[in-house]
C-alpha positions, 0 to 999 in steps of 0.5 A, a space after each residue: 288491012 291497016 298497015 302499022 310500022 314500028 319505027 326506031 327514031 334513033 337519037 333524034 331527027 338527025 339520026 333517022 334512017 331513010 326508011 324511018 323518014 319514009 314510014 313517018 312521012 307516009 303514015 296517016 297517024 303517029 303514035 308514041 310517047 309524048 316526048 318522041 312525038 314533039 318533033 312531028 307536031 305537023 302530023 296527026 298523033 296520039 301519045 300512046 305507047 303501051 301495046 294495049 293502048 296502041 292497039 285500041 287507038 288503031 282500032 278506032 281510027 279511020 286511017 289506013 297507015 300508022 307509025 308507032 315511034 319508039 326512041 332509039 331502036 325497036 328491039 332494045 328495052 323498047 315498046 317492041 316487047 309485046 307489040 307483035 301480039 297486040 297488033 297481030 290483026 294488022 300488017 306489021 313491020 319493024 324499022 330499026 333505028 340507031 340506039 343509045 348502045 350503038 352511039 355510046 360505044 361509037 363515042 367510046 371507040 369500043 366494040 360491043 359484041 361481047 358486052 352484057 346488057 341490062 336495064 335498071 330504068 323503071 325495072 328491077 335489075 341485078 346490076 352487081 351480078 351482071 358486072 361480076 360476071 362480065 368484062 363489059 356491062 352496059 346499063 340503062 338507068 333512070 333516076 337511080 344512078 346513085 343507087 346503082 353506085 351504092 349497090 356496087 360499093 356494098 358488093 366491093 366494087 367501089 373502085 370499078 371503072 365506069 364510063 358515063 354517057 349523059 343525054 346521048 345525042 342531045 345538045 347536053 351530051 356529056 361523056 366522062 369516066 368515073 368509079 362506082 364510088 363516085 356514082 354513089 355520090 353524084 347527081 345524074 340526069 335520067 337519060 344516063 347510060 353506064 358502061 362498067 369495065 371489070 377486067 377481073 370478071 369471073 363468070 364461074 359457078 363453083 361448087 365446094 369453094 375452099 374453106 379458106 375463101 371465107 372469113 370466120 368467127 369463133 362459134 359460128 358454124 360453117 358448112 365445109 367445102 366437101 359438104 357444100 359440093 354435095 349440097 349444091 349438086 343435090 339442089 340442082 340450081 339454075 340461074 333464075 332460082 329463088 333460094 332459101 339458106 336456113 341457118 346460114 351461119 358463116 354464109 358459105 352455102 349462101 355464097 355458093 347458091 348466089 354464085 349459081 343463081 346469078 339471075 335469081 335471089 338467095 334469102 339467108 336466114 340466120 337467128 344469131 345477130 353476130 353472124 349477120 355482119 359475117 355473112 355480109 362480109 363474105 358476100 361482099 368478098 365474092 361481089 354478090 348483089 343477089 342476097 337478102 339477109 333475114 335476121 330471125 328464128 325459123 320457121 317464123 322468119 320464113 313466113 314473109 319470104 317469097 316462094 322458094 324453088 330450092 331450100 337448104 336447111 343446114 341449121 334448124 335450132 331443133 325445129 327441123 319438122 316445122 321448117 320443112 312444113 313451112 317450106 312446103 306450105 310455100 311451094 309443095 314442089 320445092 327442092 329441099 336438102 337437109 344436112 344432119 350430124 345428129 341422129 335426132 335431126 335425121 329422125 325429125 327430117 324423116 318424120 316431117 317428109 313421111 308425114 307429107 307423103 315424101 320419100 327422101 333420098 338419103 346419103 351419108 358421107 364420111 370425109 377424112 382429111 390428111 394431116 401431118 404427123 411428124 414426118 408422115 401423114 395420117 387421115 383424120 376422120 371428120 363427123 359423118 354428114 347425112 343428106 336428105 333431099 326431096 323434090 323431083 323438079 329442078 328450077 325452071 330454066 330461063 
């Protein structure tokens, strides 16, 4: 049986472990990215690193021993992902190496057991919400360091402290400190790693935030605290959900959704142009990076959105039935929560659900709030709110 070693080559030959050196020396054929193989030109090699390409090369080669070289360590955003399945027919072993993570934290003289790790190198990454929830966030980058800085600035993190490591382990290595705002204006090499330090991190997922937490504008509606708490409990969200907030208004439900689905995404749909900057302002106040604003009328504005796991319909413009139909066309199993203050909206939602064979859970709450009346206090009744919810499956747990 052919033997394959997946070898972490660290930050270059000067950081190879003895085990890694032996595996490379004993291998009949080396595989890996072209830049990694440059240091081993005396060996027979092929510039393959994707699992399927590596497997095909090993299959056709007549050698008995192989080493697949990966930069840094074998298990941190490396070729190790998927390679076990691709090479299951061979005798496989993994040899760890010194990663950028090890080296960078060592240069900074910082422990890293409590840090969060994310890669924005060739992949989509929600850097903002990882930074919001973590005191230390280590981010691998590509040619996108300025875009990462821009996203953080948009979310109100322009002043956050950032340690920057450029070309770690190479002659051109440079380590310095800056802010997210400076990142957005700078030019950095593709081999850059960032460490964000957020001493005011907040990893809570609150329901029913105080109404005073949100900026308001006259005439733009807001789902109030007690109602939001019920809505979020009925939506039963998990961190990776895709959510729609239809009729977002002030954005209070959008904000609480986004805080809950910090590995997912929220699409806030609102027809009023003057509400869009207000929603942006409220999202920035909570340092959210996982919200997309959609200006338009529902249901037409929903057609281009990705399939949702959970939908809140708080404003329908008289199109409740059509909006529910649009949601169910995208995902018949979506969790849907509708709030209504008028009998007509309740009737429209009930009809839309019943027409599709769905039997909604119906709940009505009546909230009264204490107000001062001279030296005394009385309870002032608010409008009763009716909740209709369907969908038995919560979002998948990641």
